[in-house]
PDB file of N, H, CA, C and O in Angstrom:
ATOM      1  N   MET A   1      97.426  25.295 -14.471  1.00  0.00           N
ATOM      2  CA  MET A   1      96.116  25.406 -15.109  1.00  0.00           C
ATOM      3  C   MET A   1      95.806  26.868 -15.399  1.00  0.00           C
ATOM      4  O   MET A   1      96.081  27.747 -14.582  1.00  0.00           O
ATOM      5  N   ASN A   2      95.245  27.108 -16.543  1.00  0.00           N
ATOM      6  H   ASN A   2      95.022  26.393 -17.206  1.00  0.00           H
ATOM      7  CA  ASN A   2      94.893  28.468 -16.936  1.00  0.00           C
ATOM      8  C   ASN A   2      93.584  28.898 -16.307  1.00  0.00           C
ATOM      9  O   ASN A   2      92.665  28.096 -16.141  1.00  0.00           O
ATOM     10  N   THR A   3      93.511  30.167 -15.962  1.00  0.00           N
ATOM     11  H   THR A   3      94.257  30.818 -16.097  1.00  0.00           H
ATOM     12  CA  THR A   3      92.253  30.704 -15.482  1.00  0.00           C
ATOM     13  C   THR A   3      91.419  31.120 -16.690  1.00  0.00           C
ATOM     14  O   THR A   3      91.928  31.226 -17.806  1.00  0.00           O
ATOM     15  N   LEU A   4      90.169  31.345 -16.454  1.00  0.00           N
ATOM     16  H   LEU A   4      89.756  31.259 -15.547  1.00  0.00           H
ATOM     17  CA  LEU A   4      89.284  31.776 -17.539  1.00  0.00           C
ATOM     18  C   LEU A   4      89.778  33.084 -18.139  1.00  0.00           C
ATOM     19  O   LEU A   4      89.766  33.252 -19.359  1.00  0.00           O
ATOM     20  N   ASP A   5      90.214  34.012 -17.290  1.00  0.00           N
ATOM     21  H   ASP A   5      90.224  33.875 -16.299  1.00  0.00           H
ATOM     22  CA  ASP A   5      90.718  35.287 -17.798  1.00  0.00           C
ATOM     23  C   ASP A   5      91.928  35.088 -18.709  1.00  0.00           C
ATOM     24  O   ASP A   5      92.047  35.755 -19.737  1.00  0.00           O
ATOM     25  N   GLN A   6      92.827  34.174 -18.338  1.00  0.00           N
ATOM     26  H   GLN A   6      92.731  33.632 -17.503  1.00  0.00           H
ATOM     27  CA  GLN A   6      94.008  33.916 -19.166  1.00  0.00           C
ATOM     28  C   GLN A   6      93.607  33.328 -20.512  1.00  0.00           C
ATOM     29  O   GLN A   6      94.153  33.697 -21.552  1.00  0.00           O
ATOM     30  N   VAL A   7      92.658  32.419 -20.480  1.00  0.00           N
ATOM     31  H   VAL A   7      92.214  32.119 -19.636  1.00  0.00           H
ATOM     32  CA  VAL A   7      92.193  31.798 -21.726  1.00  0.00           C
ATOM     33  C   VAL A   7      91.541  32.850 -22.614  1.00  0.00           C
ATOM     34  O   VAL A   7      91.782  32.878 -23.821  1.00  0.00           O
ATOM     35  N   LEU A   8      90.714  33.715 -22.025  1.00  0.00           N
ATOM     36  H   LEU A   8      90.518  33.691 -21.045  1.00  0.00           H
ATOM     37  CA  LEU A   8      90.055  34.764 -22.811  1.00  0.00           C
ATOM     38  C   LEU A   8      91.070  35.739 -23.405  1.00  0.00           C
ATOM     39  O   LEU A   8      90.948  36.136 -24.564  1.00  0.00           O
ATOM     40  N   GLU A   9      92.065  36.121 -22.619  1.00  0.00           N
ATOM     41  H   GLU A   9      92.165  35.799 -21.677  1.00  0.00           H
ATOM     42  CA  GLU A   9      93.098  37.026 -23.135  1.00  0.00           C
ATOM     43  C   GLU A   9      93.822  36.394 -24.317  1.00  0.00           C
ATOM     44  O   GLU A   9      94.081  37.059 -25.320  1.00  0.00           O
ATOM     45  N   THR A  10      94.146  35.113 -24.200  1.00  0.00           N
ATOM     46  H   THR A  10      93.935  34.572 -23.385  1.00  0.00           H
ATOM     47  CA  THR A  10      94.817  34.404 -25.290  1.00  0.00           C
ATOM     48  C   THR A  10      93.915  34.331 -26.514  1.00  0.00           C
ATOM     49  O   THR A  10      94.367  34.553 -27.637  1.00  0.00           O
ATOM     50  N   ALA A  11      92.627  34.016 -26.295  1.00  0.00           N
ATOM     51  H   ALA A  11      92.260  33.836 -25.382  1.00  0.00           H
ATOM     52  CA  ALA A  11      91.686  33.904 -27.409  1.00  0.00           C
ATOM     53  C   ALA A  11      91.529  35.240 -28.129  1.00  0.00           C
ATOM     54  O   ALA A  11      91.382  35.274 -29.351  1.00  0.00           O
ATOM     55  N   LEU A  12      91.558  36.321 -27.388  1.00  0.00           N
ATOM     56  H   LEU A  12      91.678  36.293 -26.395  1.00  0.00           H
ATOM     57  CA  LEU A  12      91.386  37.635 -28.011  1.00  0.00           C
ATOM     58  C   LEU A  12      92.593  38.041 -28.847  1.00  0.00           C
ATOM     59  O   LEU A  12      92.499  38.954 -29.668  1.00  0.00           O
ATOM     60  N   LYS A  13      93.719  37.375 -28.648  1.00  0.00           N
ATOM     61  H   LYS A  13      93.795  36.634 -27.981  1.00  0.00           H
ATOM     62  CA  LYS A  13      94.909  37.643 -29.455  1.00  0.00           C
ATOM     63  C   LYS A  13      94.852  36.940 -30.809  1.00  0.00           C
ATOM     64  O   LYS A  13      95.639  37.244 -31.705  1.00  0.00           O
ATOM     65  N   LEU A  14      93.927  36.007 -30.954  1.00  0.00           N
ATOM     66  H   LEU A  14      93.287  35.760 -30.226  1.00  0.00           H
ATOM     67  CA  LEU A  14      93.763  35.297 -32.223  1.00  0.00           C
ATOM     68  C   LEU A  14      93.141  36.217 -33.266  1.00  0.00           C
ATOM     69  O   LEU A  14      92.506  37.217 -32.929  1.00  0.00           O
ATOM     70  N   THR A  15      93.327  35.872 -34.516  1.00  0.00           N
ATOM     71  H   THR A  15      93.843  35.060 -34.790  1.00  0.00           H
ATOM     72  CA  THR A  15      92.654  36.627 -35.568  1.00  0.00           C
ATOM     73  C   THR A  15      91.150  36.377 -35.469  1.00  0.00           C
ATOM     74  O   THR A  15      90.696  35.452 -34.795  1.00  0.00           O
ATOM     75  N   TYR A  16      90.404  37.219 -36.150  1.00  0.00           N
ATOM     76  H   TYR A  16      90.773  37.970 -36.697  1.00  0.00           H
ATOM     77  CA  TYR A  16      88.947  37.068 -36.149  1.00  0.00           C
ATOM     78  C   TYR A  16      88.539  35.685 -36.640  1.00  0.00           C
ATOM     79  O   TYR A  16      87.668  35.042 -36.053  1.00  0.00           O
ATOM     80  N   GLU A  17      89.164  35.235 -37.707  1.00  0.00           N
ATOM     81  H   GLU A  17      89.871  35.757 -38.184  1.00  0.00           H
ATOM     82  CA  GLU A  17      88.835  33.930 -38.285  1.00  0.00           C
ATOM     83  C   GLU A  17      89.150  32.808 -37.296  1.00  0.00           C
ATOM     84  O   GLU A  17      88.381  31.856 -37.164  1.00  0.00           O
ATOM     85  N   GLN A  18      90.281  32.927 -36.604  1.00  0.00           N
ATOM     86  H   GLN A  18      90.905  33.700 -36.712  1.00  0.00           H
ATOM     87  CA  GLN A  18      90.650  31.907 -35.620  1.00  0.00           C
ATOM     88  C   GLN A  18      89.687  31.918 -34.430  1.00  0.00           C
ATOM     89  O   GLN A  18      89.361  30.867 -33.879  1.00  0.00           O
ATOM     90  N   GLN A  19      89.240  33.103 -34.044  1.00  0.00           N
ATOM     91  H   GLN A  19      89.505  33.957 -34.492  1.00  0.00           H
ATOM     92  CA  GLN A  19      88.262  33.196 -32.958  1.00  0.00           C
ATOM     93  C   GLN A  19      86.957  32.520 -33.355  1.00  0.00           C
ATOM     94  O   GLN A  19      86.352  31.808 -32.554  1.00  0.00           O
ATOM     95  N   GLU A  20      86.525  32.743 -34.589  1.00  0.00           N
ATOM     96  H   GLU A  20      87.016  33.322 -35.240  1.00  0.00           H
ATOM     97  CA  GLU A  20      85.307  32.096 -35.090  1.00  0.00           C
ATOM     98  C   GLU A  20      85.475  30.578 -35.099  1.00  0.00           C
ATOM     99  O   GLU A  20      84.560  29.844 -34.726  1.00  0.00           O
ATOM    100  N   MET A  21      86.643  30.117 -35.526  1.00  0.00           N
ATOM    101  H   MET A  21      87.386  30.714 -35.829  1.00  0.00           H
ATOM    102  CA  MET A  21      86.918  28.686 -35.555  1.00  0.00           C
ATOM    103  C   MET A  21      86.916  28.113 -34.134  1.00  0.00           C
ATOM    104  O   MET A  21      86.377  27.033 -33.895  1.00  0.00           O
ATOM    105  N   LEU A  22      87.519  28.838 -33.204  1.00  0.00           N
ATOM    106  H   LEU A  22      87.957  29.716 -33.399  1.00  0.00           H
ATOM    107  CA  LEU A  22      87.550  28.400 -31.808  1.00  0.00           C
ATOM    108  C   LEU A  22      86.145  28.284 -31.235  1.00  0.00           C
ATOM    109  O   LEU A  22      85.827  27.323 -30.535  1.00  0.00           O
ATOM    110  N   ILE A  23      85.318  29.258 -31.534  1.00  0.00           N
ATOM    111  H   ILE A  23      85.577  30.039 -32.102  1.00  0.00           H
ATOM    112  CA  ILE A  23      83.926  29.232 -31.057  1.00  0.00           C
ATOM    113  C   ILE A  23      83.202  27.995 -31.593  1.00  0.00           C
ATOM    114  O   ILE A  23      82.515  27.302 -30.843  1.00  0.00           O
ATOM    115  N   LYS A  24      83.357  27.723 -32.882  1.00  0.00           N
ATOM    116  H   LYS A  24      83.915  28.286 -33.491  1.00  0.00           H
ATOM    117  CA  LYS A  24      82.698  26.562 -33.489  1.00  0.00           C
ATOM    118  C   LYS A  24      83.210  25.258 -32.893  1.00  0.00           C
ATOM    119  O   LYS A  24      82.436  24.334 -32.644  1.00  0.00           O
ATOM    120  N   ILE A  25      84.524  25.188 -32.666  1.00  0.00           N
ATOM    121  H   ILE A  25      85.153  25.939 -32.868  1.00  0.00           H
ATOM    122  CA  ILE A  25      85.096  23.977 -32.070  1.00  0.00           C
ATOM    123  C   ILE A  25      84.535  23.757 -30.669  1.00  0.00           C
ATOM    124  O   ILE A  25      84.152  22.642 -30.316  1.00  0.00           O
ATOM    125  N   LEU A  26      84.488  24.829 -29.868  1.00  0.00           N
ATOM    126  H   LEU A  26      84.799  25.735 -30.155  1.00  0.00           H
ATOM    127  CA  LEU A  26      83.964  24.709 -28.499  1.00  0.00           C
ATOM    128  C   LEU A  26      82.490  24.312 -28.508  1.00  0.00           C
ATOM    129  O   LEU A  26      82.066  23.475 -27.711  1.00  0.00           O
ATOM    130  N   GLN A  27      81.711  24.910 -29.406  1.00  0.00           N
ATOM    131  H   GLN A  27      82.055  25.590 -30.054  1.00  0.00           H
ATOM    132  CA  GLN A  27      80.295  24.569 -29.487  1.00  0.00           C
ATOM    133  C   GLN A  27      80.106  23.106 -29.884  1.00  0.00           C
ATOM    134  O   GLN A  27      79.272  22.404 -29.312  1.00  0.00           O
ATOM    135  N   ASN A  28      80.886  22.651 -30.868  1.00  0.00           N
ATOM    136  H   ASN A  28      81.563  23.221 -31.333  1.00  0.00           H
ATOM    137  CA  ASN A  28      80.775  21.257 -31.292  1.00  0.00           C
ATOM    138  C   ASN A  28      81.162  20.296 -30.176  1.00  0.00           C
ATOM    139  O   ASN A  28      80.506  19.274 -29.976  1.00  0.00           O
ATOM    140  N   ARG A  29      82.216  20.619 -29.456  1.00  0.00           N
ATOM    141  H   ARG A  29      82.750  21.449 -29.619  1.00  0.00           H
ATOM    142  CA  ARG A  29      82.644  19.746 -28.354  1.00  0.00           C
ATOM    143  C   ARG A  29      81.610  19.734 -27.236  1.00  0.00           C
ATOM    144  O   ARG A  29      81.367  18.699 -26.617  1.00  0.00           O
ATOM    145  N   GLN A  30      81.001  20.892 -26.981  1.00  0.00           N
ATOM    146  H   GLN A  30      81.199  21.733 -27.484  1.00  0.00           H
ATOM    147  CA  GLN A  30      79.934  20.944 -25.977  1.00  0.00           C
ATOM    148  C   GLN A  30      78.774  20.048 -26.378  1.00  0.00           C
ATOM    149  O   GLN A  30      78.245  19.299 -25.557  1.00  0.00           O
ATOM    150  N   ARG A  31      78.381  20.129 -27.644  1.00  0.00           N
ATOM    151  H   ARG A  31      78.811  20.737 -28.311  1.00  0.00           H
ATOM    152  CA  ARG A  31      77.289  19.286 -28.138  1.00  0.00           C
ATOM    153  C   ARG A  31      77.646  17.803 -28.019  1.00  0.00           C
ATOM    154  O   ARG A  31      76.826  16.995 -27.583  1.00  0.00           O
ATOM    155  N   GLU A  32      78.868  17.456 -28.408  1.00  0.00           N
ATOM    156  H   GLU A  32      79.533  18.113 -28.762  1.00  0.00           H
ATOM    157  CA  GLU A  32      79.304  16.063 -28.325  1.00  0.00           C
ATOM    158  C   GLU A  32      79.297  15.561 -26.886  1.00  0.00           C
ATOM    159  O   GLU A  32      78.860  14.443 -26.614  1.00  0.00           O
ATOM    160  N   ASN A  33      79.780  16.386 -25.973  1.00  0.00           N
ATOM    161  H   ASN A  33      80.135  17.294 -26.194  1.00  0.00           H
ATOM    162  CA  ASN A  33      79.789  16.004 -24.558  1.00  0.00           C
ATOM    163  C   ASN A  33      78.369  15.828 -24.031  1.00  0.00           C
ATOM    164  O   ASN A  33      78.089  14.887 -23.288  1.00  0.00           O
ATOM    165  N   ARG A  34      77.480  16.732 -24.414  1.00  0.00           N
ATOM    166  H   ARG A  34      77.708  17.497 -25.017  1.00  0.00           H
ATOM    167  CA  ARG A  34      76.093  16.638 -23.957  1.00  0.00           C
ATOM    168  C   ARG A  34      75.426  15.390 -24.532  1.00  0.00           C
ATOM    169  O   ARG A  34      74.689  14.699 -23.829  1.00  0.00           O
ATOM    170  N   ARG A  35      75.682  15.101 -25.803  1.00  0.00           N
ATOM    171  H   ARG A  35      76.280  15.662 -26.374  1.00  0.00           H
ATOM    172  CA  ARG A  35      75.122  13.881 -26.406  1.00  0.00           C
ATOM    173  C   ARG A  35      75.624  12.637 -25.682  1.00  0.00           C
ATOM    174  O   ARG A  35      74.866  11.696 -25.448  1.00  0.00           O
ATOM    175  N   ALA A  36      76.904  12.642 -25.331  1.00  0.00           N
ATOM    176  H   ALA A  36      77.520  13.406 -25.522  1.00  0.00           H
ATOM    177  CA  ALA A  36      77.474  11.497 -24.615  1.00  0.00           C
ATOM    178  C   ALA A  36      76.812  11.347 -23.242  1.00  0.00           C
ATOM    179  O   ALA A  36      76.514  10.231 -22.816  1.00  0.00           O
ATOM    180  N   GLU A  37      76.581  12.463 -22.551  1.00  0.00           N
ATOM    181  H   GLU A  37      76.823  13.369 -22.896  1.00  0.00           H
ATOM    182  CA  GLU A  37      75.894  12.416 -21.257  1.00  0.00           C
ATOM    183  C   GLU A  37      74.481  11.860 -21.401  1.00  0.00           C
ATOM    184  O   GLU A  37      74.050  11.021 -20.609  1.00  0.00           O
ATOM    185  N   ILE A  38      73.770  12.332 -22.410  1.00  0.00           N
ATOM    186  H   ILE A  38      74.120  13.013 -23.053  1.00  0.00           H
ATOM    187  CA  ILE A  38      72.392  11.873 -22.648  1.00  0.00           C
ATOM    188  C   ILE A  38      72.386  10.385 -22.972  1.00  0.00           C
ATOM    189  O   ILE A  38      71.545   9.643 -22.463  1.00  0.00           O
ATOM    190  N   ALA A  39      73.317   9.944 -23.814  1.00  0.00           N
ATOM    191  H   ALA A  39      74.000  10.547 -24.227  1.00  0.00           H
ATOM    192  CA  ALA A  39      73.394   8.532 -24.186  1.00  0.00           C
ATOM    193  C   ALA A  39      73.704   7.665 -22.963  1.00  0.00           C
ATOM    194  O   ALA A  39      73.117   6.597 -22.789  1.00  0.00           O
ATOM    195  N   GLU A  40      74.625   8.127 -22.124  1.00  0.00           N
ATOM    196  H   GLU A  40      75.102   8.994 -22.265  1.00  0.00           H
ATOM    197  CA  GLU A  40      74.962   7.370 -20.918  1.00  0.00           C
ATOM    198  C   GLU A  40      73.769   7.273 -19.978  1.00  0.00           C
ATOM    199  O   GLU A  40      73.496   6.213 -19.416  1.00  0.00           O
ATOM    200  N   ASP A  41      73.063   8.386 -19.813  1.00  0.00           N
ATOM    201  H   ASP A  41      73.285   9.247 -20.270  1.00  0.00           H
ATOM    202  CA  ASP A  41      71.879   8.390 -18.958  1.00  0.00           C
ATOM    203  C   ASP A  41      70.805   7.463 -19.518  1.00  0.00           C
ATOM    204  O   ASP A  41      70.141   6.750 -18.765  1.00  0.00           O
ATOM    205  N   ALA A  42      70.635   7.474 -20.831  1.00  0.00           N
ATOM    206  H   ALA A  42      71.173   8.054 -21.443  1.00  0.00           H
ATOM    207  CA  ALA A  42      69.643   6.602 -21.468  1.00  0.00           C
ATOM    208  C   ALA A  42      70.004   5.135 -21.256  1.00  0.00           C
ATOM    209  O   ALA A  42      69.127   4.316 -20.978  1.00  0.00           O
ATOM    210  N   GLN A  43      71.274   4.800 -21.384  1.00  0.00           N
ATOM    211  H   GLN A  43      71.986   5.465 -21.610  1.00  0.00           H
ATOM    212  CA  GLN A  43      71.710   3.414 -21.172  1.00  0.00           C
ATOM    213  C   GLN A  43      71.439   2.967 -19.734  1.00  0.00           C
ATOM    214  O   GLN A  43      70.973   1.852 -19.500  1.00  0.00           O
ATOM    215  N   LYS A  44      71.734   3.846 -18.775  1.00  0.00           N
ATOM    216  H   LYS A  44      72.112   4.751 -18.964  1.00  0.00           H
ATOM    217  CA  LYS A  44      71.476   3.521 -17.362  1.00  0.00           C
ATOM    218  C   LYS A  44      69.980   3.344 -17.114  1.00  0.00           C
ATOM    219  O   LYS A  44      69.557   2.429 -16.407  1.00  0.00           O
ATOM    220  N   THR A  45      69.194   4.230 -17.705  1.00  0.00           N
ATOM    221  H   THR A  45      69.537   4.973 -18.279  1.00  0.00           H
ATOM    222  CA  THR A  45      67.743   4.154 -17.523  1.00  0.00           C
ATOM    223  C   THR A  45      67.187   2.874 -18.134  1.00  0.00           C
ATOM    224  O   THR A  45      66.345   2.212 -17.528  1.00  0.00           O
ATOM    225  N   LEU A  46      67.651   2.525 -19.324  1.00  0.00           N
ATOM    226  H   LEU A  46      68.335   3.063 -19.816  1.00  0.00           H
ATOM    227  CA  LEU A  46      67.205   1.278 -19.957  1.00  0.00           C
ATOM    228  C   LEU A  46      67.600   0.061 -19.127  1.00  0.00           C
ATOM    229  O   LEU A  46      66.818  -0.879 -18.979  1.00  0.00           O
ATOM    230  N   ALA A  47      68.805   0.082 -18.592  1.00  0.00           N
ATOM    231  H   ALA A  47      69.441   0.845 -18.712  1.00  0.00           H
ATOM    232  CA  ALA A  47      69.262  -1.034 -17.753  1.00  0.00           C
ATOM    233  C   ALA A  47      68.376  -1.146 -16.510  1.00  0.00           C
ATOM    234  O   ALA A  47      67.978  -2.247 -16.129  1.00  0.00           O
ATOM    235  N   ASP A  48      68.067  -0.011 -15.880  1.00  0.00           N
ATOM    236  H   ASP A  48      68.390   0.883 -16.189  1.00  0.00           H
ATOM    237  CA  ASP A  48      67.192  -0.023 -14.709  1.00  0.00           C
ATOM    238  C   ASP A  48      65.800  -0.520 -15.075  1.00  0.00           C
ATOM    239  O   ASP A  48      65.185  -1.266 -14.313  1.00  0.00           O
ATOM    240  N   PHE A  49      65.301  -0.110 -16.238  1.00  0.00           N
ATOM    241  H   PHE A  49      65.800   0.496 -16.857  1.00  0.00           H
ATOM    242  CA  PHE A  49      63.980  -0.558 -16.685  1.00  0.00           C
ATOM    243  C   PHE A  49      63.968  -2.066 -16.883  1.00  0.00           C
ATOM    244  O   PHE A  49      63.027  -2.750 -16.481  1.00  0.00           O
ATOM    245  N   ARG A  50      65.013  -2.568 -17.502  1.00  0.00           N
ATOM    246  H   ARG A  50      65.778  -2.012 -17.829  1.00  0.00           H
ATOM    247  CA  ARG A  50      65.097  -4.015 -17.742  1.00  0.00           C
ATOM    248  C   ARG A  50      65.223  -4.803 -16.447  1.00  0.00           C
ATOM    249  O   ARG A  50      64.807  -5.960 -16.376  1.00  0.00           O
ATOM    250  N   LEU A  51      65.797  -4.178 -15.422  1.00  0.00           N
ATOM    251  H   LEU A  51      66.135  -3.239 -15.479  1.00  0.00           H
ATOM    252  CA  LEU A  51      65.910  -4.829 -14.111  1.00  0.00           C
ATOM    253  C   LEU A  51      64.615  -4.739 -13.311  1.00  0.00           C
ATOM    254  O   LEU A  51      64.516  -5.283 -12.211  1.00  0.00           O
ATOM    255  N   GLY A  52      63.615  -4.045 -13.876  1.00  0.00           N
ATOM    256  H   GLY A  52      63.695  -3.604 -14.769  1.00  0.00           H
ATOM    257  CA  GLY A  52      62.318  -3.952 -13.217  1.00  0.00           C
ATOM    258  C   GLY A  52      62.217  -2.828 -12.206  1.00  0.00           C
ATOM    259  O   GLY A  52      61.313  -2.831 -11.371  1.00  0.00           O
ATOM    260  N   LYS A  53      63.122  -1.871 -12.264  1.00  0.00           N
ATOM    261  H   LYS A  53      63.856  -1.869 -12.943  1.00  0.00           H
ATOM    262  CA  LYS A  53      63.093  -0.758 -11.311  1.00  0.00           C
ATOM    263  C   LYS A  53      62.013   0.267 -11.654  1.00  0.00           C
ATOM    264  O   LYS A  53      61.679   1.119 -10.831  1.00  0.00           O
ATOM    265  N   PHE A  54      61.471   0.184 -12.862  1.00  0.00           N
ATOM    266  H   PHE A  54      61.742  -0.508 -13.531  1.00  0.00           H
ATOM    267  CA  PHE A  54      60.391   1.074 -13.283  1.00  0.00           C
ATOM    268  C   PHE A  54      59.223   0.217 -13.755  1.00  0.00           C
ATOM    269  O   PHE A  54      59.404  -0.900 -14.238  1.00  0.00           O
ATOM    270  N   GLN A  55      58.031   0.764 -13.604  1.00  0.00           N
ATOM    271  H   GLN A  55      57.884   1.672 -13.211  1.00  0.00           H
ATOM    272  CA  GLN A  55      56.885   0.047 -14.140  1.00  0.00           C
ATOM    273  C   GLN A  55      56.380   0.763 -15.386  1.00  0.00           C
ATOM    274  O   GLN A  55      56.506   1.981 -15.514  1.00  0.00           O
ATOM    275  N   GLN A  56      55.824   0.009 -16.278  1.00  0.00           N
ATOM    276  H   GLN A  56      55.722  -0.981 -16.175  1.00  0.00           H
ATOM    277  CA  GLN A  56      55.307   0.593 -17.507  1.00  0.00           C
ATOM    278  C   GLN A  56      54.108   1.464 -17.187  1.00  0.00           C
ATOM    279  O   GLN A  56      53.294   1.144 -16.321  1.00  0.00           O
ATOM    280  N   GLN A  57      54.018   2.579 -17.911  1.00  0.00           N
ATOM    281  H   GLN A  57      54.680   2.838 -18.615  1.00  0.00           H
ATOM    282  CA  GLN A  57      52.893   3.495 -17.767  1.00  0.00           C
ATOM    283  C   GLN A  57      52.470   3.947 -19.153  1.00  0.00           C
ATOM    284  O   GLN A  57      53.261   3.955 -20.095  1.00  0.00           O
ATOM    285  N   SER A  58      51.228   4.313 -19.250  1.00  0.00           N
ATOM    286  H   SER A  58      50.585   4.306 -18.484  1.00  0.00           H
ATOM    287  CA  SER A  58      50.758   4.867 -20.518  1.00  0.00           C
ATOM    288  C   SER A  58      51.244   6.306 -20.628  1.00  0.00           C
ATOM    289  O   SER A  58      51.578   6.946 -19.631  1.00  0.00           O
ATOM    290  N   ALA A  59      51.276   6.795 -21.853  1.00  0.00           N
ATOM    291  H   ALA A  59      51.005   6.275 -22.663  1.00  0.00           H
ATOM    292  CA  ALA A  59      51.694   8.184 -22.078  1.00  0.00           C
ATOM    293  C   ALA A  59      50.756   9.145 -21.361  1.00  0.00           C
ATOM    294  O   ALA A  59      51.193  10.171 -20.839  1.00  0.00           O
ATOM    295  N   GLU A  60      49.472   8.816 -21.335  1.00  0.00           N
ATOM    296  H   GLU A  60      49.118   7.983 -21.759  1.00  0.00           H
ATOM    297  CA  GLU A  60      48.494   9.673 -20.663  1.00  0.00           C
ATOM    298  C   GLU A  60      48.801   9.784 -19.172  1.00  0.00           C
ATOM    299  O   GLU A  60      48.718  10.871 -18.601  1.00  0.00           O
ATOM    300  N   ASP A  61      49.157   8.659 -18.536  1.00  0.00           N
ATOM    301  H   ASP A  61      49.225   7.775 -19.000  1.00  0.00           H
ATOM    302  CA  ASP A  61      49.486   8.678 -17.111  1.00  0.00           C
ATOM    303  C   ASP A  61      50.740   9.502 -16.834  1.00  0.00           C
ATOM    304  O   ASP A  61      50.795  10.256 -15.862  1.00  0.00           O
ATOM    305  N   VAL A  62      51.732   9.356 -17.683  1.00  0.00           N
ATOM    306  H   VAL A  62      51.687   8.744 -18.473  1.00  0.00           H
ATOM    307  CA  VAL A  62      52.973  10.109 -17.511  1.00  0.00           C
ATOM    308  C   VAL A  62      52.698  11.602 -17.651  1.00  0.00           C
ATOM    309  O   VAL A  62      53.189  12.403 -16.855  1.00  0.00           O
ATOM    310  N   ILE A  63      51.920  11.976 -18.657  1.00  0.00           N
ATOM    311  H   ILE A  63      51.522  11.325 -19.303  1.00  0.00           H
ATOM    312  CA  ILE A  63      51.588  13.390 -18.869  1.00  0.00           C
ATOM    313  C   ILE A  63      50.793  13.936 -17.690  1.00  0.00           C
ATOM    314  O   ILE A  63      51.037  15.055 -17.240  1.00  0.00           O
ATOM    315  N   ALA A  64      49.859  13.163 -17.196  1.00  0.00           N
ATOM    316  H   ALA A  64      49.661  12.254 -17.562  1.00  0.00           H
ATOM    317  CA  ALA A  64      49.067  13.597 -16.044  1.00  0.00           C
ATOM    318  C   ALA A  64      49.965  13.794 -14.823  1.00  0.00           C
ATOM    319  O   ALA A  64      49.802  14.770 -14.091  1.00  0.00           O
ATOM    320  N   ASP A  65      50.903  12.886 -14.597  1.00  0.00           N
ATOM    321  H   ASP A  65      51.035  12.093 -15.192  1.00  0.00           H
ATOM    322  CA  ASP A  65      51.838  13.022 -13.471  1.00  0.00           C
ATOM    323  C   ASP A  65      52.705  14.266 -13.624  1.00  0.00           C
ATOM    324  O   ASP A  65      52.945  14.989 -12.657  1.00  0.00           O
ATOM    325  N   LEU A  66      53.175  14.510 -14.850  1.00  0.00           N
ATOM    326  H   LEU A  66      52.981  13.923 -15.636  1.00  0.00           H
ATOM    327  CA  LEU A  66      53.991  15.702 -15.091  1.00  0.00           C
ATOM    328  C   LEU A  66      53.198  16.982 -14.842  1.00  0.00           C
ATOM    329  O   LEU A  66      53.700  17.922 -14.226  1.00  0.00           O
ATOM    330  N   ARG A  67      51.971  17.011 -15.319  1.00  0.00           N
ATOM    331  H   ARG A  67      51.564  16.247 -15.820  1.00  0.00           H
ATOM    332  CA  ARG A  67      51.134  18.201 -15.101  1.00  0.00           C
ATOM    333  C   ARG A  67      50.878  18.415 -13.622  1.00  0.00           C
ATOM    334  O   ARG A  67      50.902  19.547 -13.139  1.00  0.00           O
ATOM    335  N   GLN A  68      50.633  17.331 -12.902  1.00  0.00           N
ATOM    336  H   GLN A  68      50.613  16.411 -13.294  1.00  0.00           H
ATOM    337  CA  GLN A  68      50.392  17.435 -11.464  1.00  0.00           C
ATOM    338  C   GLN A  68      51.632  17.964 -10.750  1.00  0.00           C
ATOM    339  O   GLN A  68      51.519  18.820  -9.872  1.00  0.00           O
ATOM    340  N   SER A  69      52.793  17.476 -11.106  1.00  0.00           N
ATOM    341  H   SER A  69      52.885  16.781 -11.819  1.00  0.00           H
ATOM    342  CA  SER A  69      54.013  17.940 -10.452  1.00  0.00           C
ATOM    343  C   SER A  69      54.297  19.402 -10.779  1.00  0.00           C
ATOM    344  O   SER A  69      54.801  20.141  -9.934  1.00  0.00           O
ATOM    345  N   LEU A  70      53.974  19.821 -12.004  1.00  0.00           N
ATOM    346  H   LEU A  70      53.565  19.220 -12.690  1.00  0.00           H
ATOM    347  CA  LEU A  70      54.141  21.240 -12.362  1.00  0.00           C
ATOM    348  C   LEU A  70      53.186  22.124 -11.579  1.00  0.00           C
ATOM    349  O   LEU A  70      53.561  23.211 -11.139  1.00  0.00           O
ATOM    350  N   ASN A  71      51.960  21.666 -11.404  1.00  0.00           N
ATOM    351  H   ASN A  71      51.655  20.783 -11.761  1.00  0.00           H
ATOM    352  CA  ASN A  71      50.970  22.439 -10.653  1.00  0.00           C
ATOM    353  C   ASN A  71      51.346  22.529  -9.172  1.00  0.00           C
ATOM    354  O   ASN A  71      51.101  23.548  -8.526  1.00  0.00           O
ATOM    355  N   GLU A  72      51.937  21.467  -8.642  1.00  0.00           N
ATOM    356  H   GLU A  72      52.136  20.640  -9.166  1.00  0.00           H
ATOM    357  CA  GLU A  72      52.340  21.455  -7.234  1.00  0.00           C
ATOM    358  C   GLU A  72      53.520  22.388  -6.982  1.00  0.00           C
ATOM    359  O   GLU A  72      53.636  22.953  -5.894  1.00  0.00           O
ATOM    360  N   SER A  73      54.384  22.555  -7.960  1.00  0.00           N
ATOM    361  H   SER A  73      54.290  22.095  -8.843  1.00  0.00           H
ATOM    362  CA  SER A  73      55.568  23.391  -7.793  1.00  0.00           C
ATOM    363  C   SER A  73      55.236  24.863  -7.871  1.00  0.00           C
ATOM    364  O   SER A  73      56.037  25.696  -7.448  1.00  0.00           O
ATOM    365  N   GLU A  74      54.084  25.203  -8.397  1.00  0.00           N
ATOM    366  H   GLU A  74      53.433  24.526  -8.740  1.00  0.00           H
ATOM    367  CA  GLU A  74      53.678  26.609  -8.509  1.00  0.00           C
ATOM    368  C   GLU A  74      53.108  27.035  -7.216  1.00  0.00           C
ATOM    369  O   GLU A  74      52.697  28.187  -7.073  1.00  0.00           O
TER     370      GLU A  74
END
């Protein structure tokens, strides 16, 4: 397995254009991975909601709870 330093040294040997392409590829893959994580979490949350693990709340109640938790953390 390559270390981060080895990967960086290899990347710096690329041409400027290749480095730019590598950066874009890494950014796109990061976004795709994050979207997949969010989608998986959403599916789990929806499944839990359908199983009755959460109760419905109004948006006002949720906002009030969030504000209260933020105030408590300060």
